[in-house]
N, C-alpha and C positions, 0 to 999 in steps of 0.2 A: 550816340553822342559822336561827333567829328573830331579827328585828330588835328584839325585847324585850331583847335582850341590852345589858349595860351600852355608852354609846357610850365608843369610845377618846380621844374629844377632850374638853381641859379647857375650850376655848371655842367657842362657836357662830360666832362672826363674830370676826374679825382686823379692825381698822380702819385704812385707810391713808389719810393726807390730807398737804395741805401744812398746817402749821400756821399760817402767817400769812395765808394766806388763811381759812380755815374754820374754826380752833381754837374761836374765842368766840363764833361765830354759828351755821352751820349744822351742822357737826360736834357739837358741844355738844347740839344742839336734838335732832337725831339718835340720839345717846348715851342720852341723857335717855329719850328714847322706846322704845329697844330695849329698857332697864333695864326699863321699865313693864310691856313685855310679858314679863318674864322671860327674855328672850333675853341669853346670855349672853355677854359683850362685851369685847373687850381692847380699849383705847385708851392708848398709851405717851404720856403727858402729860410725862414727863420727858426724850422723845427728843433730843438735840441735833445737828441738820441740818448741824454743822459738820466731822462726823465723815466720813473717806473711805469707809467700809464701814460697813455693819450690822454690830453685834455678833452673836456665836455665839447669846446670850439673846433676842434677837429672832426670829433664825432659827425657833429651838426652838419658839418661841411661833406661830410661824406654821404648823410643822408641827402642833404641837396644836390648832389651830382646824381647825374643819368647812369654813369659808369664809372668805373675806377680801372685805370692801367697800371697795372703790377709789374716794376721791372726788377725780376729776378736776376741776380747777379751773385759773383761769387761769395760776399760775404751778407746777403741779404739774412740770411738763417742765423749770422751772429747777433745782428742786432734786437734787442729788446723791444725797442721802440716800433720797429718794422715789422716784426710779428704781433705786436698786440695791435698794429695799426691794420695788419692781414686779417687779424680775427675778425675785428671790426667790419672790415669792408664784407668778407665771407658772410658774417651775421647777419648784413642788410641783405646781401643777395638772397640769404634764404629766407628771410622774413619779408624783407619788402620788393623784391625782384629786382634789386641794383644789378647791373650789368658788369661782369667782370670780366676782363680782357689779360691775359698773362702776358708777359714778355720774357722769353729766356734767352737772357743775355751772359753769353758764355758760361752757361750752367745747362746740364742733360735735364728733363723734365721728371726722369726716372729718379735720380737722385732725390729731388724734392718730393716725389711722391711715395719712393720707399726708405726716404731719409738716410741714405748711404753717401759714401765720399765725404765732404767736406760738411754738407748737413749733420750728418751722423757726429762728427766733430764739433760742431756746435752745440747740439743738444747735449752733448756730454758734460759742455761747461755749464748751458744752465741748469742741468740735474746738481753741479755741484752747487752752483750759484741760491737756487729754489729748493733745496732739499723739504722746507715746508710747504711748497705751493705745490703740489703735481697735477692739481685740477688746471692749473695754469699751462704748465707745460703742455700738458693735453690739448687743451684748448690749441695752441700752438701746431702742436702737431696734426692736429685734425684739419686745421686750417689750411695749413700747408700741402697735405695731402690731397685736400678740397680742389683748391688753385690749380696743382699741378696737371690735374685731370680734365682742366677746363681747355676747351682749344684755342691756341691763341698764335703768337710768331714764335720762331726758333732763329736766332742770330745764323747758326753755323757758321759754316764756308763764306757767306755773301757779305757783299761790302756796305759798311753803317749806311751810307746814301742812301743805298737800293732799298735796304732794309726801312730805313724811316720811312721813304717813300710807298712802299708798300702798305705799312702801317696806317698812315695818313691817309692813304685812299681810300683801303677797307673802311677807316673809320667814318670818312665821308661819306660813302654809299650808307652803311647802316644809321647814320644821321639822318640823312635824305630821306631815307625812309620814315624813321620816328617823327620826322619835323614833316610830313607830306601833307599838303591840303586836300582834303576827299571832302566833297560837298557832304551837306548835311544830312540830306536824305539818304544815302546809301548806310543806311541801317544796319546795324550789323557787320559792316564788310572790314572792319580795323582785322579781329581776330582771323579771320578767314584769309585777310591778305598776309598777315604774319606766318600764318603756316604755309601758304604757296612760295613766298620769300624765302623759308628754309630750303624749299626744294629748289628755287631757283640758284639760291646763295652766289652771285655774281662777284662774288668776292674769289673763286676760285676760276684757274686759268684752264679748265678743260671746256670741251664743247658738249654741250647739255639740253637734251630735248626733253619738254617737261610738256605733259598731257593734263588737260584741265575735262574731266569726264562729269558727266551729268544730266538731269532731264532738262526738255527745255524751259526758260525761265527762269532756272536758278539761279542764275546770272554769272554764266561763265564768260561771255564775252566782256559782262562789266569789269571783274576781274582781270581779265587780260587786258582792258584798256588801259585800268589805273596802272597796272604795272608798266606799259608801254608809255605812260605820259610819264611818271615818275623815273623811270631808267633809263630813257634813250639817250640821256646825254652822256652816259658813261660807255658808251659805244661809238664805235668808228660809222657805223651804217644803222639804218631803221627801215623795218617795212611794217606795214600791218595791213595784211589781206582780208578785206572783211566779206562774208556772206559767200563764201568759198564755194558752199552748195551750188547758191544759185548762180554765181558769176561761172563756174563751169559749164552748168549746163545752157547757159544762154550765148557763153563767147568763147567757151573751150579753155583746156590748160594752157594751151601756147598762151593765150590775152594775161593769163595770172602768172606766166614765168616771166613775161617781159614786166609786167607791174613789178615783180621783185626785185629785180636788175634795175629797172628805172628808179624806184624808191631808194634803193641804197645807193647807186654810183652814182645817182643825181645827174640822169643821162636819158636823154630823149632820142628816139628813134635806134633802137638796139632792133637788127632786123634779123629775124630766123622765122620759119614756116613750121616746123615739126619739133614733137615735144623731146625728141632724143637729141637734136640740137641744143633746144634750151636747158636741157640736164646738162651737156657738158659746158656749156657758157657759166652756167651758174656755179660748177665746179672749178671750172679756172678763174675767173674773175673775183669769187669770192672767197678762195680758201686761204688767202692771207689778210682777211678783214676779220674785227673781233665786230658781229653786228646781232641785234636784237631783230627778230620775225615772231610776228604774231602771224599763224595761220587760223582763221576763223571758222568755226560749222564746218569740219571738214568732215565727209559723209562716205567716202571708200578709201581703199589704201592706196589705190593709182594717185591721189592728190597727195599724199605724202611721198611717194615715189618719185614723182615729177616733182615736186616743189621743195622739199628738203632732202630727201636722199640720204646719206650717210655722214655723220658727223664731219667727218673729213672733207666735206665741201663748204666747210666755213671755217674763219680762223679763230685760234686759241681765244677761250673766253666769252666766245660766242654763247647767246641763249635764243632757242627755238620752243616757242609756246605755242601749243597746237590744241585747240578746242574742238570736242567732240560730244554727240550722244552716246557714240558707241565704242567702249572702253576694248573691245575686240579688236576695232581697228589698229587702236593705240600699240596692244600687246601686241599685234601680229608684225608691226613696223619696229617691234622691240624697243618702244619707248618707255625706259625702265620708271621714271618716277611719274607717278599720274596721281593728281590732285582730284578729289572729289569731294566737293564742297558740300556742308550740311543746310539743310533747310533751316530757316529761323528758327529760333525757341519761341515759346509763346509770348514773351516780354518784349523781342525785338519784332515781332511778327505783328503784335498788339501797338506798339511804339509806330511802325512803318505807316499800318491800316490808319491810325489817328491822325497824322501827318497830313497825308494824301487826303482823307474824308474830310477832317474838320481846320487843316492849314493850320494845327497847333501842336506845340511838343508837350502839352500835358497828356499823358496816357493814363487813358481807360484802364483800371484793375481789371482782370478777367474775372475776379469774385463780384465786382460790379456788376459785370455783365449777366453772370450766373444768378444775381439777386436779382435783376430786373426782368432779364430775358429768360430763365430758367438754367439748367443745365446743359442746354444744348444751343447756346444762343445764335448758331448757324441756321438751326433748323427752325428757330423761331424766326429769324429775317427771312428766309426763305416762302413761310407761310405767310408773313405779314405783308412782306414786298414782293407782290407777283412777277415784279421784272426779275429776279434771282431765278434761274432755270438751272437748278442742280439735278434734277431729276431724280435719281437711285438715292443720290448723295444726300439730299435733305433729310432721308430718312435714316442714316446714319449716325452715331454718337460723334460727328466733329465740333470741335469749337474754334471759337474765331481764329487761336493761334496757328491750329494745324491746319486751316485750309489756306489762309493767309501768309503760309511761312514760306511760299515763292514769291520774289519781288513779282514776276511777271503775274501772276495769280491775283495779289494786290491791287494793281492796277487797273486789273479786270472789275473788282468787286468795290473800287473808289467810282469807277464809273456808273455804278448800278444803286451805290448808296449815298452819293454825294449831295443830291437834292437837298437842300438845310427846310426847305418848308413841308417836308413832310414829317407827320406828327411823330413819328418814330424817333426822329431827331430834334424834335422840339421839346420834348420831356427831358 
């Protein structure tokens, strides 16, 4: 299923905050900044914190929101309303995957987690007020400790304006990924893209080299292309070097170095003739630029040494994505984060095969194939349709999902079985 389908959420963000602490200052400024960025945000300006429980309408609003921004302030834990609201948010996170982003505004996360300092004082008061409702208090404690352990933003000594800018930028990036348009025929890419983006983590200001490794045809270049297309607007410069193995053999590494510089700097006619000279220019010209670079199909260590060198060749926040079939090359260059895409599972592979072979979104079930073609559908197909040339594979217990689990393999299969006039598909 494509992530281009309409979002089921009414709001991008639900704001949870203690009104008397931050309503007219930090929360108000944050809310305005989110609105300017086009982030749909719910802020309950009418809530009455004297209520014993949050109402069903507010619970529904949390459910209708993709995420919650929880502003933990000095007296947040003193509010029964806020703690009930927090418990509801954490429950939605656990049961429905609701995303939680904590903001630690002049509070120490460890005080929330361990319930020390003013948080301890708050719970002492709650214990006195709710002597007969220990379950409720424990629910609050658990929710507070859970939220405090989630990675978020900590104000510390930074200026509020810069702090808000960082929050809005990071949220905007995460929402861009969530709302990305992906072609419908990229079956199974969503989960793999999410796993890869966790490693890329473009909200961090370090320089990161990420490897994508796996057999040919598994989708390494496709994943890198999607990330490049969706994320490039968040960088000062970008470059996608395709088919590095082939280009370096035909034209040499100097041509690739020039292409890298030309695409990022938007300059033509960058002149040098030696690889070492190119390395020095890349380091000098790009060391202060936040760039997104994809090096596709790396076949030897020299490719990496001459094109991406060390992390300090690029400015803070840069991301370098390298695809290769050889994990050892990546490890030898000390690429710490290596993502290995998994093959499609049976349901995904069958969906993709059906879309290509029949131009249909209706998925033929594995059990249907087994019923009609036996327990080894591909063995049946290879015997029935002579154009299949699987050799020894045709005698092995492969099923359709296993053999078509690589996107490239699936495309080849489609070419073999697509003719609809064949009696195999007529039935």
